[in-house]
C-alpha positions in Angstrom: -0.1 0.2 -0.4 1.5 3.6 -0.6 0.3 6.8 0.1 1.9 10.0 -1.4 1.5 13.8 -1.0 -1.5 14.4 1.1 -2.5 17.7 1.1 -4.1 19.0 4.8 -5.6 22.4 4.4 -1.9 23.5 3.7 0.0 21.1 5.0 2.1 19.3 2.8 2.8 15.3 4.0 5.0 13.0 1.7 3.5 9.5 3.2 5.2 6.3 0.6 4.7 2.8 2.0 5.3 -0.7 0.8 4.2 -4.1 1.1 6.0 -6.9 0.5 4.0 -10.2 1.0 6.9 -12.2 0.2 9.3 -10.4 2.6 7.2 -10.6 5.7 7.4 -7.5 6.4 6.1 -3.8 6.0 8.0 -0.4 5.6 6.4 3.0 5.9 8.2 6.3 5.1 6.8 9.7 6.4 8.6 12.6 5.3 8.5 16.7 6.6 9.1 18.6 4.0 10.0 22.1 4.0 6.2 23.3 3.7 5.6 21.3 7.3 8.3 23.5 9.2 6.7 26.8 7.9 3.0 25.4 8.7 4.9 24.2 12.3 6.7 27.6 12.7 3.0 29.6 11.7 -0.5 29.3 12.6 -2.4 27.1 9.8 -5.1 29.3 8.1 -8.4 27.5 7.3 -8.2 26.8 3.5 -10.8 27.9 1.6 -10.0 27.4 -1.8 -11.1 24.4 -4.0 -9.5 21.9 -6.3 -10.2 24.1 -9.1 -9.1 27.6 -6.7 -12.5 29.3 -7.4 -15.5 27.4 -5.0 -15.1 24.8 -2.4 -16.1 21.2 -3.2 -19.8 20.6 -2.7 -21.4 17.7 0.0 -22.8 14.7 -1.7 -26.0 13.1 -0.9 -26.6 13.3 2.6 -26.2 10.2 5.0 -26.4 8.9 8.0 -24.1 6.8 10.0 -24.5 5.7 13.8 -22.4 7.1 16.3 -22.1 5.8 19.8 -20.6 7.6 23.2 -17.4 6.3 24.7 -18.3 5.4 28.3 -16.2 6.5 31.2 -14.7 3.0 32.0 -13.9 2.6 27.9 -12.2 6.0 28.3 -10.0 5.2 31.2 -9.3 1.7 29.7 -7.9 3.4 26.3 -6.1 5.7 28.8 -4.3 3.2 30.4 -3.5 1.6 27.3 -2.4 4.6 25.1 1.3 5.3 24.9 3.0 8.4 23.3 6.9 8.7 22.6 8.3 11.7 21.4 11.5 11.5 20.0 13.6 14.6 21.3 16.1 16.2 19.6 15.6 14.2 16.7 14.9 16.5 13.6 15.1 13.8 11.1 13.2 14.7 7.6 12.4 11.1 6.9 11.2 8.6 9.5 11.0 5.2 8.4 9.1 2.5 9.7 9.5 -1.4 9.7 7.7 -4.4 10.8 10.0 -7.2 11.4 8.8 -10.7 11.6 5.2 -12.1 12.0 4.0 -11.4 16.0 7.3 -10.5 17.6 6.3 -7.2 17.8 9.5 -5.3 16.9 9.4 -2.2 15.1 12.4 -0.7 13.8 12.2 3.3 13.4 15.1 5.0 11.1 15.4 8.7 11.2 17.3 11.0 8.6 18.6 13.6 7.6 20.4 14.7 4.6 23.1 17.7 4.4 22.0 20.5 2.4 23.5 20.7 -0.9 25.5 23.7 -0.3 26.5 22.3 3.1 30.7 21.1 3.7 29.3 17.9 5.0 28.5 14.4 3.5 25.6 12.5 3.3 23.4 13.2 6.8 22.7 11.7 10.1 20.5 9.2 11.4 18.9 7.3 14.7 18.3 4.0 14.9 15.0 3.5 17.5 13.6 -0.6 18.0 10.5 -0.9 19.9 10.1 -4.7 21.1 5.8 -4.0 21.9 4.0 -2.9 19.1 4.9 1.0 19.3 4.3 1.2 22.7 8.2 2.5 23.7 11.0 2.8 21.7 14.7 2.3 22.7 17.8 4.0 20.5 19.8 1.5 19.3 22.0 3.4 16.9 24.9 2.8 18.9 24.5 -1.1 17.6 25.7 0.6 13.9 28.1 2.9 15.1 25.5 5.7 14.0 26.4 5.0 10.7 24.3 7.4 8.1 21.8 4.7 6.6 20.2 5.5 3.2 17.2 7.0 2.5 16.2 5.1 -0.4 16.5 1.8 0.5 18.3 1.9 3.9 16.0 -0.6 5.1 15.3 -3.9 4.1 12.9 -7.0 5.8 13.2 -10.1 4.2 11.6 -13.8 5.6 11.7 -14.8 9.0 13.3 -12.2 11.1 16.2 -10.8 8.9 17.1 -6.9 8.1 19.4 -5.5 6.3 20.3 -2.2 6.8 21.9 -0.2 4.1 25.0 2.7 4.7 25.5 5.5 3.0 28.5 5.0 1.5 30.7 7.5 -0.5 31.8 5.8 -3.9 35.3 7.8 -4.0 38.0 6.2 -2.0 35.6 3.4 -1.1 36.3 0.0 -2.8 32.8 -1.2 -1.4 29.7 -0.1 0.1 28.3 -1.5 4.2 25.7 -3.5 5.0 24.7 -4.4 8.3 23.0 -7.8 9.1 20.5 -8.9 11.4 18.6 -12.3 12.0 17.2 -11.1 15.3 15.0 -8.7 14.4 17.3 -6.1 14.7 18.6 -7.2 18.2 22.3 -7.3 17.1 23.8 -6.3 13.6 26.7 -7.6 12.1 28.9 -5.5 9.9 29.9 -6.3 6.5 31.6 -4.7 3.9 31.0 -5.3 0.4 32.9 -5.8 -1.9 31.0 -3.1 -4.6 28.6 -0.7 -4.4 24.9 -1.1 -4.4 22.8 0.6 -7.2 19.2 -0.6 -5.8 18.0 -2.7 -2.8 19.2 -6.0 -2.0 16.8 -8.5 -2.5 15.9 -11.7 -0.7 14.7 -14.7 -2.2 10.9 -15.6 -1.3 11.5 -18.1 1.2 15.0 -18.6 1.7 16.5 -15.4 3.6 20.3 -16.4 3.0 20.1 -16.3 -0.6 20.3 -12.8 -1.8 21.3 -10.7 -4.8 22.4 -7.1 -5.7 22.9 -5.0 -8.1 26.1 -3.1 -8.3 26.9 0.4 -9.8 28.7 -1.0 -12.7 26.1 -3.4 -13.8 27.7 -6.6 -12.1 24.9 -9.0 -10.9 26.2 -10.4 -7.2 25.3 -13.4 -5.6 25.2 -14.4 -1.6 24.2 -17.8 0.0 24.9 -16.7 3.6 22.7 -14.0 4.0 25.4 -11.4 2.9 28.9 -13.0 4.5 30.4 -13.8 1.1 29.3 -12.3 -2.6 29.9 -13.8 -5.6 29.9 -12.1 -8.8 27.8 -13.9 -11.5 27.5 -12.1 -14.6 28.2 -8.4 -16.0 26.7 -5.6 -18.2 23.2 -6.6 -16.2 20.1 -4.1 -16.4 17.7 -6.0 -14.1 17.0 -9.1 -12.6 14.2 -11.0 -10.7 13.9 -14.2 -8.9 11.4 -16.7 -10.5 10.0 -20.1 -8.9 12.2 -22.2 -7.0 15.8 -20.9 -7.3 15.4 -19.7 -10.9 17.2 -16.3 -11.4 16.5 -14.4 -14.5 18.4 -11.0 -15.7 18.8 -9.0 -18.7 22.2 -8.3 -20.0 24.5 -6.7 -22.8 25.6 -8.5 -25.2 28.9 -9.5 -25.2 30.2 -7.4 -27.8 29.0 -3.9 -26.3 29.4 -2.1 -22.9 26.1 -0.1 -23.4 23.4 -0.7 -20.9 21.2 1.6 -22.0 20.7 0.1 -25.1 17.4 -1.5 -24.0 16.4 -3.0 -27.0 19.6 -4.7 -27.9 19.6 -6.9 -24.3 19.8 -10.2 -23.7 17.3 -12.2 -20.9 19.2 -15.3 -19.3 18.3 -17.9 -17.0 20.0 -19.8 -14.2 18.7 -22.9 -12.3 21.6 -23.8 -10.5 22.6 -20.5 -8.7 24.9 -19.0 -11.2 26.9 -22.1 -12.1 25.7 -22.1 -15.8 23.5 -20.0 -17.9 20.3 -20.1 -20.4 19.7 -17.8 -23.1 16.1 -17.3 -23.5 15.9 -15.0 -26.0 17.8 -11.7 -27.5 16.8 -8.2 -28.2 14.6 -7.7 -25.4 13.6 -3.9 -24.3 12.6 -5.5 -21.0 11.2 -8.4 -18.8 9.5 -9.4 -15.2 8.0 -11.7 -13.3 4.6 -12.0 -11.9 2.1 -14.8 -10.7 3.7 -17.6 -12.8 4.6 -15.8 -15.9 7.9 -14.8 -17.1 6.9 -11.8 -19.8 9.3 -9.7 -21.9 9.1 -7.8 -24.7 11.6 -8.1 -27.8 12.7 -5.2 -30.2 14.3 -6.6 -32.9 15.5 -3.5 -35.2 16.2 0.3 -33.2 13.2 2.3 -32.4 11.0 -0.9 -33.6 7.8 -1.8 -32.3 7.8 -4.1 -29.7 6.4 -7.8 -29.4 5.4 -8.8 -25.9 6.2 -12.6 -25.1 5.0 -15.1 -22.3 6.7 -18.4 -20.4 4.6 -20.2 -18.2 7.2 -23.0 -17.5 10.2 -20.4 -16.3 11.1 -19.8 -20.1 11.2 -23.2 -21.2 9.1 -22.5 -24.4 7.0 -19.1 -24.6 4.9 -17.6 -27.1 4.1 -14.7 -28.5 0.7 -13.0 -26.5 -2.6 -12.5 -29.4 -2.8 -9.1 -28.8 -4.5 -6.2 -30.9 -1.3 -4.1 -32.7 -0.1 -1.6 -31.1 1.4 1.5 -32.6 5.0 3.2 -30.8 3.0 5.5 -29.4 1.1 3.2 -27.6 1.6 0.7 -24.8 1.0 -2.3 -22.6 0.5 -2.5 -19.3 0.5 -5.6 -16.9 -2.4 -4.5 -14.1 -2.5 -8.2 -12.5 -1.4 -11.4 -12.6 -1.4 -14.7 -10.9 -0.7 -18.8 -11.8 -3.8 -18.4 -13.5 -4.1 -15.3 -15.7 -2.9 -11.8 -16.1 -5.3 -8.5 -17.0 -3.4 -6.7 -19.8 -4.3 -2.5 -20.2 -3.4 -2.3 -24.1 -3.3 2.0 -25.3 -6.0 3.5 -27.3 -4.2 5.6 -30.0 -3.4 9.2 -29.3 -3.6 10.7 -26.5 -7.0 9.7 -25.0 -6.2 8.4 -21.4 -8.0 5.1 -21.9 -7.2 2.1 -23.5 -9.0 -1.5 -23.4 -8.5 -4.4 -20.8 -7.6 -8.0 -21.7 -7.5 -11.2 -19.7 -5.5 -13.8 -20.6 -5.8 -17.8 -20.5 -3.5 -19.7 -18.3 -0.9 -19.7 -20.6 -0.4 -16.0 -21.5 -1.3 -16.6 -25.0 -4.8 -15.7 -25.5 -6.1 -12.9 -24.4 -10.0 -11.8 -24.7 -11.4 -8.4 -24.1 -12.9 -7.8 -20.9 -13.4 -4.1 -20.6 -13.7 -0.8 -23.1 -12.3 2.2 -22.3 -10.1 1.5 -19.1 -9.2 4.8 -17.9 -5.4 5.3 -17.5 -4.9 8.7 -16.7 -1.8 11.2 -18.1 0.2 10.1 -15.3 0.3 7.0 -16.9 -1.6 5.3 -13.9 -4.7 3.3 -13.3 -8.0 2.4 -10.9 -7.5 -1.2 -11.5 -7.9 -2.8 -8.1 -7.8 -6.0 -7.0 -10.4 -6.6 -4.2 -8.8 -9.6 -2.3 -11.4 -9.9 0.6 -13.2 -12.0 -2.0 -12.4 -14.5 -4.7 -12.6 -12.7 -8.3 -13.9 -9.5 -7.3 -11.8 -6.5 -9.4 -12.8 -2.7 -9.0 -11.6 0.1 -11.6 -12.9 3.3 -13.3 -13.7 4.0 -17.0 -13.5 6.9 -19.3 -17.3 6.9 -20.7 -18.0 8.9 -24.6 -19.5 11.9 -22.4 -16.1 12.4 -20.6 -17.1 11.2 -17.3 -15.4 8.6 -15.0 -17.5 5.8 -13.8 -16.5 3.0 -11.4 -17.7 -0.5 -12.6 -17.0 -3.6 -10.5 -16.6 -7.2 -11.9 -16.8 -10.6 -9.6 -15.6 -13.0 -12.2 -12.0 -11.7 -12.4 -13.4 -9.6 -15.6 -15.6 -11.7 -17.3 -18.4 -9.3 -16.8 -18.6 -5.6 -15.6 -20.9 -3.3 -14.1 -22.1 0.1 -12.1 -21.7 0.2 -8.4 -25.3 -0.2 -6.5 -26.1 3.1 -4.8 -25.3 3.0 -1.0 -28.3 1.5 1.1 -28.5 4.4 3.3 -27.9 7.4 0.7 -31.0 9.2 -1.4 -29.9 10.9 -4.1 -32.7 12.8 -5.0 -35.1 13.3 -8.4 -32.6 15.6 -10.0 -29.8 12.9 -10.0 -29.5 11.4 -14.2 -28.3 7.9 -12.3 -27.3 6.9 -8.9 -24.5 4.8 -8.2 -21.4 4.5 -6.0 -18.5 6.1 -7.9 -14.7 4.8 -6.1 -11.7 7.3 -6.2 -8.7 5.5 -7.2 -4.7 6.0 -7.8 -6.3 8.8 -10.4 -7.8 10.5 -7.3 -4.8 10.1 -4.9 -2.7 12.0 -7.4 -4.7 14.8 -7.9 -4.7 15.4 -4.1 -8.4 14.6 -3.9 -8.7 11.5 -1.4 -5.8 10.1 1.0 -5.9 6.6 1.0 -7.1 4.2 -2.2 -9.8 0.8 -1.7 -8.9 -1.3 1.5 -9.5 -5.0 1.8 -7.7 -7.8 3.3 -7.9 -11.3 2.8 -8.6 -12.3 6.5 -11.0 -9.8 6.5 -13.7 -11.7 4.2 -15.8 -10.1 2.4 -14.9 -5.9 4.1 -13.9 -3.3 1.6 -13.6 0.2 2.9 -13.2 3.0 -0.2 -13.9 6.7 -0.8 -16.1 7.5 -3.3 -19.1 9.7 -4.5 -23.0 9.0 -5.0 -24.0 10.0 -8.3 -24.0 10.2 -12.0 -19.8 10.1 -11.9 -17.3 10.3 -10.0 -17.0 13.9 -8.9 -14.6 16.0 -7.9 -16.7 18.7 -7.2 -18.2 16.6 -4.4 -16.2 16.1 -0.5 -15.4 12.3 -0.8 -16.6 10.2 1.7 -15.7 6.8 3.4 -18.1 3.7 2.4 -18.4 0.1 3.6 -19.0 -3.2 2.0 -19.5 -6.3 3.6 -20.6 -8.5 1.0 -17.2 -7.7 -1.4 -18.6 -5.3 -2.9 -22.7 -6.1 -4.2 -23.8 -3.2 -1.8 -22.6 -0.4 0.5 -23.1 2.1 2.8 -21.8 5.8 3.8 -20.4 4.8 6.8 -18.0 8.6 7.3 -18.6 12.1 6.6 -15.2 13.2 4.4 -12.2 12.1 3.8 -10.3 9.9 6.3 -7.0 7.7 6.8 -8.6 4.1 7.6 -6.8 0.5 8.6 -8.5 -3.0 9.1 -7.3 -4.9 12.3 -8.2 -8.3 14.2 -9.3 -9.8 11.1 -12.1 -6.8 10.3 -13.6 -7.7 13.8 -12.0 -3.7 14.3 -11.9 -0.2 11.6 -10.1 2.9 13.1 -9.9 5.9 11.3 -8.7 9.3 11.7 -10.2 12.0 10.0 -7.9 13.8 6.9 -8.6 17.3 9.1 -8.2 20.2 6.7 -6.1 22.2 9.4 -3.6 19.2 10.1 -3.8 18.8 13.1 -5.6 15.6 14.9 -5.5 14.1 18.3 -9.0 11.9 17.5 -9.4 8.5 16.3 -12.6 6.9 15.4 -13.2 2.9 15.7 -16.0 0.5 14.9 -16.4 -3.3 15.9 -19.3 -3.6 13.7 -18.2 -3.6 10.2 -18.6 0.5 10.1 -21.9 0.3 10.9 -21.6 2.6 14.2 -18.6 4.5 15.6 -17.2 5.7 18.6 -14.4 8.4 18.9 -11.4 9.0 21.4 -9.2 11.7 22.4 -5.7 10.0 22.6 -4.0 13.1 23.1 -4.3 16.1 24.8 -1.8 18.5 22.4 -2.9 17.7 18.6 0.2 17.2 16.4 0.3 17.7 12.6 -0.9 13.9 11.3 1.5 12.1 9.2 -0.1 8.6 9.1 -1.3 5.9 10.5 0.7 2.3 11.1 -0.4 -1.1 11.8 0.9 -4.3 11.9 0.8 -6.1 8.6 -1.7 -9.1 8.6 -4.3 -7.3 10.3 -4.4 -9.7 13.2 -3.0 -7.0 15.3 -4.9 -4.9 17.6 -2.7 -1.7 18.1 -2.1 1.0 15.7 0.1 3.7 16.0 -0.9 7.7 15.0 2.3 9.7 13.9 3.3 13.3 13.2 5.2 15.7 15.1 4.8 19.2 16.9 7.3 22.0 17.8 9.0 21.7 20.4 9.9 24.8 22.9 12.6 25.7 20.4 10.1 25.7 17.7 11.5 22.8 15.7 9.7 20.0 15.0 9.6 17.0 16.9 8.4 13.3 15.3 6.0 11.9 18.0 4.2 8.2 18.0 0.8 7.5 19.8 0.3 3.7 19.9 -3.3 2.5 21.4 -3.8 -1.3 22.5 -7.7 -1.7 21.7 -6.5 -5.7 23.0 -7.4 -4.1 26.5 -10.6 -2.6 25.6 -12.1 -5.7 23.8 -11.0 -8.7 25.8 -13.2 -11.5 25.5 -12.5 -14.1 22.7 -14.7 -14.8 20.3 -16.5 -18.7 20.8 -18.5 -20.6 18.2 -21.7 -18.2 18.5 -19.8 -15.4 17.4 -19.8 -16.7 14.3 -22.1 -17.5 11.2 -22.0 -19.0 7.9 -21.9 -17.2 4.9 -22.6 -17.8 1.3 -20.4 -15.8 -0.8 -21.6 -13.8 -4.2 -25.2 -14.8 -3.1 -26.6 -11.0 -2.4 -28.2 -10.9 -5.9 -29.2 -14.3 -6.9 -32.3 -15.8 -7.6 -31.9 -19.0 -8.7 -31.5 -21.0 -6.0 -29.6 -23.7 -7.2 -27.2 -21.3 -9.2 -27.1 -19.1 -5.8 -23.3 -17.7 -4.6 -22.1 -19.8 -7.6 -18.8 -17.4 -9.4 -15.7 -19.3 -11.5 -17.7 -22.4 -10.8 -17.5 -22.9 -7.1 -19.9 -22.0 -4.1 -17.8 -20.6 -1.1 -19.6 -20.9 2.3 -17.0 -18.7 4.7 -17.5 -19.2 8.5 -16.8 -15.3 9.8 -17.5 -13.2 12.5 -21.1 -11.8 13.5 -21.3 -8.0 12.9 -23.2 -7.6 16.2 -20.6 -9.6 17.9 -17.7 -7.5 20.1 -15.1 -9.8 20.6 -11.3 -10.6 19.5 -11.0 -13.1 16.6 -7.0 -12.9 17.7 -3.7 -13.8 16.7 -5.0 -17.7 15.8 -7.8 -16.7 13.8 -7.6 -18.6 10.1 -10.0 -18.2 7.4 -12.5 -20.8 7.4 -14.4 -22.0 4.2 -16.5 -24.8 2.1 -16.3 -25.2 -1.8 -18.7 -27.5 -3.7 -18.8 -27.1 -7.7 -21.4 -25.9 -9.6 -22.9 -27.0 -12.9 -21.1 -25.2 -15.9 -23.2 -22.6 -17.8 -22.8 -20.2 -20.5 -21.3 -17.5 -18.4 -18.0 -20.0 -17.6 -17.2 -19.7 -21.0 -15.0 -16.5 -22.1 -14.8 -15.2 -25.8 -11.9 -16.8 -27.5 -9.3 -14.5 -29.2 -10.8 -13.2 -32.7 -14.7 -13.5 -31.4 -16.8 -11.5 -29.6 -20.0 -11.8 -27.6 -23.7 -11.2 -29.6 -25.6 -8.5 -28.2 -28.9 -10.7 -28.9 -28.1 -14.2 -28.2 -24.6 -14.0 -26.4 -23.3 -16.3 -28.6 -19.7 -16.3 -29.2 -19.5 -14.8 -33.1 -16.7 -14.7 -34.8 -15.5 -11.2 -36.0 -15.2 -10.3 -39.5 -11.7 -9.2 -39.5 -10.7 -12.3 -37.6 -8.3 -15.0 -39.6 -9.4 -18.9 -40.6 -10.4 -21.0 -37.6 -7.5 -23.2 -38.4 -4.0 -21.3 -38.9 -0.7 -23.3 -39.1 2.9 -22.6 -38.7 6.0 -24.6 -38.8 8.8 -23.1 -36.7 11.4 -24.9 -35.4 10.7 -28.0 -36.5 7.4 -27.9 -35.2 3.9 -27.4 -36.6 1.4 -25.5 -33.9 -2.2 -25.9 -35.0 -5.2 -23.8 -33.2 -8.5 -25.5 -33.5 -11.2 -23.0 -31.8 -15.0 -22.9 -31.8 -14.9 -19.3 -30.2 -15.4 -20.2 -26.3 -12.9 -20.7 -23.7 -13.1 -21.8 -20.2 -12.8 -18.7 -17.7 -9.3 -19.0 -16.1 -9.9 -20.5 -12.3 -12.9 -21.6 -13.1 -14.0 -24.9 -11.5 -17.2 -25.8 -12.8 -18.0 -29.2 -13.4 -20.5 -31.0 -15.9 -23.5 -28.6 -17.5 -22.7 -26.2 -21.0 -20.0 -27.4 -22.9 -19.3 -25.8 -26.5 -17.6 -28.3 -28.9 -14.2 -27.4 -29.5 -13.7 -24.7 -26.9 -9.7 -24.9 -26.8 -7.6 -27.3 -28.9 -3.8 -27.6 -29.5 -2.3 -29.7 -31.7 1.5 -29.9 -32.2 3.7 -32.5 -34.2 6.5 -32.4 -36.0 6.8 -30.4 -39.6 6.3 -32.8 -42.3 4.5 -35.7 -40.5 0.9 -36.7 -40.7 -0.9 -38.8 -38.4 -0.6 -42.3 -39.4 -3.8 -43.4 -41.3 -5.7 -46.2 -39.4 -6.4 -49.5 -41.1 -8.3 -49.8 -44.0 -12.2 -51.4 -43.9 -11.6 -54.5 -45.4 -15.0 -55.4 -46.3 -15.0 -52.2 -48.4 -11.5 -51.3 -50.1 -11.0 -52.3 -53.6 -7.1 -52.5 -55.1 -6.7 -51.5 -58.4 -2.9 -52.7 -60.4 -1.2 -51.2 -63.0 0.5 -54.0 -64.7 1.5 -52.9 -68.3 4.1 -50.7 -69.2 2.0 -48.6 -70.4 -0.1 -48.5 -67.5 2.8 -47.6 -65.6 4.3 -44.8 -68.0 1.0 -43.3 -67.5 0.7 -43.5 -64.0 4.5 -42.5 -63.8 3.2 -39.0 -66.0 0.2 -38.6 -64.3 2.0 -38.8 -60.6 4.8 -36.8 -61.9 2.5 -33.4 -63.0 0.3 -33.7 -59.9 3.4 -33.7 -57.7 4.7 -30.2 -59.6 1.2 -29.0 -58.9 0.8 -30.3 -55.5 3.9 -28.3 -55.2 3.4 -25.0 -56.6 0.0 -25.2 -54.9 2.0 -26.0 -51.6 4.4 -23.3 -51.7 1.6 -20.9 -52.6 -0.3 -21.8 -49.5 2.3 -21.5 -47.3 3.2 -18.5 -48.7 -0.1 -16.9 -48.4 -0.6 -18.2 -44.9 2.3 -16.5 -43.5 1.1 -13.2 -45.5 -1.9 -13.9 -43.5 -0.2 -14.8 -40.2 2.3 -11.9 -39.9 -0.8 -9.7 -40.9 -3.1 -10.5 -38.3 -0.7 -11.7 -35.5 -1.4 -15.2 -35.4 0.1 -17.7 -32.8 3.4 -18.4 -32.7 3.3 -20.7 -29.9 6.2 -22.6 -29.1 10.1 -21.7 -29.1 12.3 -24.1 -26.8 15.6 -24.2 -29.2 17.5 -23.1 -25.9 21.3 -23.4 -25.2 23.1 -24.4 -21.7 27.1 -23.5 -21.5 29.6 -23.5 -18.6 31.9 -20.8 -19.5 32.7 -18.3 -17.2 30.9 -15.2 -18.4 28.0 -17.5 -19.7 27.0 -15.4 -23.2 24.8 -17.7 -25.4 23.6 -16.1 -28.3 20.3 -17.7 -29.7 19.4 -17.3 -33.1 16.3 -18.5 -33.1 14.8 -15.3 -32.2 11.3 -14.6 -32.6 9.5 -13.1 -35.3 8.6 -9.0 -35.6 4.6 -7.5 -35.2 3.5 -3.9 -35.1 3.3 -4.3 -31.6 4.7 -3.0 -28.5 5.2 -4.5 -25.2 4.1 -2.9 -21.6 5.8 0.6 -22.2 5.2 3.6 -20.5 5.4 6.7 -23.4 6.9 3.8 -25.7 10.1 4.5 -23.7 9.7 2.8 -20.4 7.9 -0.7 -19.8 5.0 -0.4 -17.3 4.5 -3.2 -14.6 1.6 -2.4 -12.2 
């Protein structure tokens, strides 16, 4: 999750947070700018201007939500369990919070300040603090790293388990390499390590083994450590980028052996090592960029300088790869990977011109065939998309589209992009008679970049069905309305207004507790709101007597904690700002552990279905969850595990998508071939294999597990056989076969002449057909399925040239402004 540049009544605070599920930790950075400090020294004035500078935004349709008073006993319990820490004398401009481990209660806080450009000092200074009680108290442990100045941009890296790496800000001149500090006990102790190189980017952990580290040096060398940084081995020179794959597969792009210019990205070579640098395999040349998401390796190929780029995908770690079947894109357009897992990918294809929209496609499980999912998908001028995966319910995605009238409207899909529809009107909101239509529209990345909202939609896998988001109600998304906070308890089917105005919010205790802090226009806060019934009712608690300028909310990743920290700063007596952290422990307020009576059986996706047999069927499966009742006030606890029951559904037409080259007819909902599509059967012979694609226009939705029921004929079939070898004919039917004998010389001569002439005619026809088919294939971007001519060498530098590269195409791959690949 990331927060950037939130404007609170003139107070400009830059909040940047990054979460890595593979590393087991979360790092959030708070930055105080010069504008912040001027606000500290001067009394803030009320902001009376809107985003347009002409008038205040109006309030949207009214709604009421429940407000409950805090009892004196509850107030006392919270007072006794609220802990404030003032970092006296710390004038750092950055504060970096990092949670270490799962359930350890350890938080590392790094405060840094850089020396001014015109200063005689090099670098800056930093302080390192550590908490072992979820932020209730902090201790200065800067001495453990010899008061070394830790880098701002990637100074703290947290890996699996309790591993931590701190990167020192070391001058390149007169130093053979950089310095890192490693810890395997969540920062209790640190080990000093002198590197034989200078880091160009953060050290990258292996997904599961914290001892395996990969690093890229400033001179383009790739380094590998198998003992958590104690020893390093150079893997390859001239490396541009790298990524871990499945297992110990490591992919990287590098320059050719005859060039040292790493900026020529269209001339890179994509390689793989699956034995930690002992041997290398060349996957493809002419690489512009590559990435790894879900179970897919994808890369773009530029076969000629400044030529359009072609996108390829592999689902078997690069052993074989295929060109994606996507519409052609000019050099002014781009492709963007929106999301992906082991089953499918979401791909955005930009429309020609500066339209700020494109078309969203979904792939099959091989990343080859793409089907149209949503037209006019918003992708604004800052190259950001509002596409959001609602992680609290399987198959739900939320995004915004730019309609023909120029208005932005929100749409939601409950079956992984198979169908999209507008969001329902919140149940406690009335638009009145003047509204053309009344729907909920959600603010996304586009709105956050324009400083309309401080946070994006929030959902968590452990809080089943719960979604919290900023939005407006009406005909379209409006910047003229104050954004309000809305909550859904069923994964986005139904909504209700819960908080007026923009807020910062967080989910605790696996959804059993929600906390929120209002984004005050004047910037100072002292009150936190909390709800134990999924936002139906709220209570407010004043956590401090001295309000301070708000920087952000911070809570342990995973939603299982019941502690939340409010971070900010207030001026000291000398007028300088002082960082403040207030940690509130709600565990002492909600003391009862939940029992069986506090939970209920809930059938997901059952809100809108009328057919009892199909009720709840999405992606071929019914899922019944055991989740907390809304009225139960108790603790799920750290041991809470999501429990569900699954049962398969009969297949229907909705479980199938229209295949590449087909579209769903409006009247019949049947998949009909597009007039411009190629023939039904297309064959190509490349690298000794002939690939034949047979399709009747349907393919099952990825991740769909329906059984029986509707089954279109020849949904998708791919037949691969060696070139020139036809299937062996079956034995003739002896009862009906007849034999003709040519015994005389004249008959034999006639037979030879006839066969020879026929052979020439057939040969000419075959050659003509092959040429015609190839022209059609290249014109229509038809399948180039398998490339498997990979070679392995054990030479020292591992440079291997693969001359069996793919064909050209009028397409670009995952690029931004035709220069940089954009990977969401």
